[in-house]
N, C-alpha and C positions, 0 to 999 in steps of 0.2 A: 512516760517510757520511764523507768530507774536508769542508775546509772548504770548497774547491771546489766540491764539488756543494752543498754548503747553499747557498752564494751563487747559484748557478743556481735553487735552487726558490726564495729568497725575493726575487729580482731585479726581479717583475713588480712586487712591492708597494714596494719600493724605489724604482724609477720610477714609481709613480704617486705615491705621497708628493709627492716629489719635482717634481711638476709639479703638484701640489696639489689632484691628484683624490681622491676619496674610497675606500678598499678594501671591495671589498663583503661585505654582514655575513656573519657565519661563521653557517654553517649550526647549526640548532637542537640540544638534545642531544633523544632520543625522537625523531628526525623518522626517518622508511625513505621506500627510494627507490618514486617511484610505481608501478613495478610490483613493487612485493614486496606478497608476500597481506596483507600486515598492513596494508599501505595499501589493498587493496582491498573496501573496505566498502559499497559502493552496491551496494543490492539494488531491485529492481523493489517498486513500490508498488500494492498491490492488482492486480498484474498487468499495469498499465499503464493501468486503464480508466478513463477523467479522471471519470466520473462515481462512482465508489467511492472513487477516491482523493483527489479533491474533501472526500467526507464525513470521509475517514479523517484529515483537515489540518484539517479544522472541529474533529472532537471529538478530536484531540489539543490544540489549544489551549484548548478549553471543558475539559479538565482539567488544563490546566497553571491557566489562571486559579483553579480549583476548588483547584487545590494549595494555588497561591500565598497564599490567601484562608485556608485553614480550617489552613496553619502559619503563620499570622502571629502574631507573640509577641505578648502584651498591653504596651500602650505602644510599637509601634513602628509606623513611619509606614508601612512597606513588608512584604511578606512574602518569603520566603527568594528567591525568580525576580526578585521585583521590579517594577517597571511596565516599568524599564529592558529586562531579560532577557524579559519576553512579550512585547516590541515587536520583540526582535533575532529573538528564534523565529519571529515571524510573517514577517519580512522573509527569515528561512531559506526558511521552508517555501514563499514564494511565490518561491523561487528554485528550486526541485527539480522536476528531469524526472521525471515519473512513471514514464517507463517503463523507465528504466535506475535511477532513485534517484540519480543524477548531483547531488550539492551542491557545489560547490569554490568560491563565491566569494573573491572576498580579498577581504582586509581593508578596502581602502581603497573599493571597492566596498558590502561593507556599510554601513561610517559613511557613505557619501554617500549611501545609501537611508533608512536611519535619522536620518539627519541630527543623530547624538551623533559625540562622540570618539572617538576611537581605543584609549584607554585605559577609559572607557566599557564601549564593543562589546568591548575584551576580558574585562574583569568580567562581562558580562552571558551570554557565551560561557561563560566558568568554570564562573558558577551553574548554568546549566543542564546542564551535566557533569556535575556536583557530585552534582545532582539526579535525574540518571537521563534528562532529555527529549533532552537530546544528546549525540551521541559525535565525539571532534575528534581528527584524524591530524594529524600534522607530515608532511612529505612532501619530498622532497629530488628535486631531476634534474642528472644528469651532465651536467655543461655541453659534453664534449667538449674541451677545451681539454689542451695538452700540460702536464706537471708544471713547464716554465720560463715558460709563458703565462699560467697566471694559474687560479684554482680552479677544483679538479675537479668541486665539484658548487655545486649554488645550491638556495635556498631556494623552494620555489612554494605556493600557495596552498593551505589547508587541505582534508581531507574533513569532510563530516559526513554525519552519520546520524542517526537520531531513532527515540527510543524503544526504543534497544537495553537498557537499563538499568534500565528504572522498578520503583518496588518491589512488592512483590507488590499492595498493596492496590489503587494505582495502578495499574499493569495491570489489574486485574481491572476496575476503573472503563470503565477505555480500553475494552477487548475487549467489554463491556456497551454502550458506547455505539455501536462500530460493529458492530459484530455486530446490535443489532436488527432493522438495517434488511434486513439479510441474510438472518437468520431468518424474517423475513417475507416475504421474497422467493420463500423456497423455498416457503415455506407456499402463497402465493399459485401458484404454477406447479404445485404437487401438486394443489391444489385444480381450476387449470384441464384438467389432462392428466385426474383424474379424469372429470369434467364432459364431456370430449370422447369420451370412452372409454363411456360413458354413453350419452351421443348416437349411439355409433358401434354401438352394442348391440342398441339402440331401432329405429332404420334397418335392422340387418340381419335378413334374413330370419328368421323360426322354426324353420324346417329346418337353420339351423347355429348357433342357439343354444349348443348344446351343444358344437360345438366350441370356440365364443367363451370360454365362460364354464367349460368342465372340460378344458382342454387338460394337463393331468396325466393327466385317467383317462379312455383311450381309451372302453372299455365303456360307462362311462356319459353318457359324452359321445354316446355313437352312439343309444344311447336317448333321451335329451332330442332329438336331433337329427328321429329315430322320431315322436317328438311331435310334435313342433314340424309338421314336414312333415304328420300327420294335421290338426292345425288349419288349416293352410294350406290343404290340399283342401276342408275342409270351407268356408272362409272364397269360396273360388273358386265351390264349388255354390252357394251362397246369392246369389254375386253375378251369376251364370247363369239363376238362377229353379227350379234345379233344387230348393229348397225352399223353395216361395214365403213368405214373412212372412205371419200369420196379419191377416185385416182386420180393421181395427179395429172397437171395441165400435159398435153403434149404426147400423154399415152392412147393406146388406142382403144377405141369403144369398144 
């Protein structure tokens, strides 16, 4: 590349410096374009169902607090996540979109909501990532400028995902807490379906009892239906006084 071409490429930087303006920050290492699959870490939370996602969020915070307490070293004031880490995790979880899993607030936004210094928030995010509660991906975006006009890329906000690298025991604990309500709901729904099926069977004519109970055995089902029809006929005859009930004891014959 000629000296003239190099001068054109850096010319915009020189002009900014001459005007006393600040050159834009360089792109950070290990950053990916926002459309790169490696930056596509957002996943729907609990299928976007708000009630389930809120429970998921609460249980993740509970597990993080338990982890922070259990792994606190003797003589230390704080656990591995620290109170700031737990607070930043709560802030981030309050900003996630359950339907898409999208969570990409700017650092300034997190700092403002947490009322913490930038360096404190960065350390908290690093601790959450080190212990598997958070995944952070640095992202960039094309500026659309010509090479001689300005930088080709700019840094944008990080993307965040949750609970993707929890340790085995921590993950088991989290799944236990989250899955407890789901299992209880499944059992309740199964009981309700069974009760409804029993009610329908009792309400159905006895002449159809075999067909309902034994759909896989047509021959036996027909026999039960025939038996049910026989009892129905007897009941109808009794109701029509064809088989009058015996008079009670003590009445005149």
